[in-house]
N, C-alpha and C positions, 0 to 999 in steps of 0.2 A: 387647672381651670380656675378662673376667678368668678366670684359671686358677689352680687349686690343685694343686701338685705334691707328690708323696711319693717321696723318693729313698732307697734303702737304702745305708748306708755300711758299709764293711768296716773296723773299727777297728784291724786288725792290719797294715795297709799303712802304709808310711812317710809317704806323702802324706796319708793319713787322719789320722795322729797330729798332723801339723802343722795341719791344718784344724780338728780337734776341740779343739786347745789354744789356737787363736788366732782369736777372732771376726773380726778384721780380715781375715785370710787367707780365712776361709770366706765373708765378704761378697764378696770379690773373685771367688771361684769361683762364687758365685750370679749375680753380674752377668755373668759370662762366658757364661752359658747363655741370655741374653736378646739376640736379634739387634738389636732396635731399641727404644729408649726415648725418649719425648718429654719435654720440660721439664714438670716437675710430676708425672711418673709416680712412683708409690710402689711399691717392691718390699719385701715383708715376708718374713721367714723365721724359722724356729725349729728348733732342734735338740732332738729328743726322745730322751733316752737312758734310758728306763725300763729297758730291757735293755742293760747295758753292752756286750754282744757283738753287739747288733743295733741300733745307733743309727739313727734315721730323721730325715731333713732334710725339713721342710715349707717350701714356698715359694709365696707368692701373687704373681702377676705380672699386669700389665695386657695382656700379649700372650702368645702361645703360645711357650714356651721349648723348648730342646733340652738335655738333660742327658747326652748321650753322653760329653762330656769328663769329667764327674764319675764316671760309671760306670767309665771307663777308668782314671782316676787313683786313685779312692778307693772303688770298689765291687767287684763280682765279675763282670768282663766276660765270663768264659767259663763262668760257672755257669748252671744252669737257673733258671727262675723270672722273675718280673717285676722288673726292675732299677729301674724307676721308673714311676710312674703320673701322668698329667696329666688333670685333670677340669675341665670347664666349671663355673664357680662360680655361674652364673646360677640353676640349679635351687634351690640353697640360699637365695639372696637372695629368690627368689620365695616361699619359705615363711615369711618374716618377717611376723608379724602380732601385734598387741597381744594379750597374754594367753597366747601360746604359750610353752612351756617347752622348754629344751634343756640338755643337758650341755655344759660348756664347759671350755676350758683356755686359760690365758694365761701367758706368761712375760714379766715386766715388770721395769723398773728403777724401783722406788718412790723418788722424790726430792722435795725441796722446795727452794725458793729462800728464803734468809734472810740477814739482815745480822748474825746472831749465830752464827758458825761453831762455837761450843763447845757448842751445844745437845745434850743427851744423846740417844742412840739414833740417831745419824746419822753418816755418814762424809763428810767434806768433799772435794769435787772442784770446782775452780774452772775455768770456761771463760774464753776470752778476753773475751767480752762481759761476763761477770760481773766480771772484773778492772777493766774500764772503768767499770762502774756500781757498784762496791764492793758487789757482791752475791755470795753463795756458793750453789752448788748442792750440796746435801747428800743423800747416799743414806741411806735408813733402813736400819739394820742389824739391828734386832730383829724377830722374827716378829710381835709385837704391833703395832709401828709400821707394818710392811708391810701387815698385814691391815687396819688402820684406813685407810691410804692407799687401798687398793682399795675398801673399802666406802663411803668418803666420796665416791667418784667414779662409782658405778654409775648414778645417776640421770642424770647428764649424758651417759652413754654409751648411754642408751636402754633400760636394764633394771634390775631389782631382783633381789636374791638372797633367795629365800624363807627363812622361819624353818626351822630344822632340826627334824625330827620324830624323836622317839625313842619306844621302847616304854614303856608304863607300868611303873614299877618294882614289884617284888614287895612285898607288905606288909612293913613294917618297914625297907625300904631306901630310902624316900623321902628326898631331901636335906633336911637341917635348915635352918632359917632362917639359921643362921650361915654356911652355904655358898651361900646365894642372896641376895646383898645387894640391898636395895631399890633400885629404879631401874636395875639392871644391864640392859644391852641383851640381847635374846634372841640365842641362837646362830643362825648362818646356815648355809645349805647351801653352804659353801665351806671349803676347807682349803688350806694351803700344803704342797705335796708335795715341793718342792725349794728350797733356798736356796744361793746360791753367790757367790763373790767371786773375780774373776780380774784379772790385771794384764798389760798388753801395751803395746807402743809403736807409734806411727804412723810411716810412712816419713818420713825426713828430720828426725826429732826424737828426742831422747833422753828427753823427758818422758813418764813412764809414764801410761797411762790405766787407771784402776781402775773395774771394772764390777761392781756389786752387783745381783744379780737375785733374784727370787722367782717361783716357778711356782704359780699358783692353779688349782685345779680345783673344780668343783661344779656347781650347777644354777642357771640364771637364768630369769627370767620377763620377757618383752619388754613394755616400757611405751611405747616410741616406736620403731617400725620404721625410720623415717628416720634417727634418731640412731644406732641400732645398725648400720645398713648403712654409714653413714659411718665408724664405728669399725672395722668388719670390713675395709673397703677401705683405710682410712688409718692404722690402727694406734693403739696406746695408749701414751702416755708417751714418754720420751726413749730414746736408744740404739737406735733402730730399725735402724740400719746394723749393729749388733752382735748381732742376733738377738732383740731385744725387741719387744714390741708386737703380735705376731700373735695375735689372739683367734680361736679356732676353735670351732665348734659341732658337736654330734653328737646324734642322737636319744637320748632317755632310754631306759635299759634297761627291759625289761618288768618291771612291778611297782614301778618307781620312782614316788614321789609327792612 
């Protein structure tokens, strides 16, 4: 059984500041809340900091976790309210059906592998395997490249992003032909709400790890429930240990179309 957890983080505590600044440290704190993991189990997490004073940690686990240690170290252990919530993920998975639409959020690390590391719009990070095979992993740095990376992959993830709908412009305010190039792809119901780049080191090494991320939000339409379920449970893209890859769904707000 899979569970989705939501944990409130107090950003003013010393332990919290360390966790919020270092994805490797936060990954360790996440794993400490899971009593048993089997080979092949995937644990996904994402830090949502829409409100800087009230960051929220989301974690998807293959077994029921216990977040008492996180509340004691980085939460409000003596305050009122729900410190964390754990929900069975099965009801959401049961709702997946072709044609259904959901609001979504995804924090990902858009990258590509290439043998030409000087390609514009990307930041180079070489892995050990890439050193052996003379290949480079490059992080997309611009919003345009990151959005293209996302839209190019939605079909293999089991969904599409519908075209954006806008109100009809008032008379005289229609865009001119010079502002709508022929053959330009239509706008989609997705936007990048956050972009970041952080650097940290792994234990036992002085080589820095550079993590470039983008957070995508919008509306999706399911085309293949099986593929989408695999993505929801297995994550998207690289750097999953560092808070990337967790795709979450929510009901569309009333009036959304």
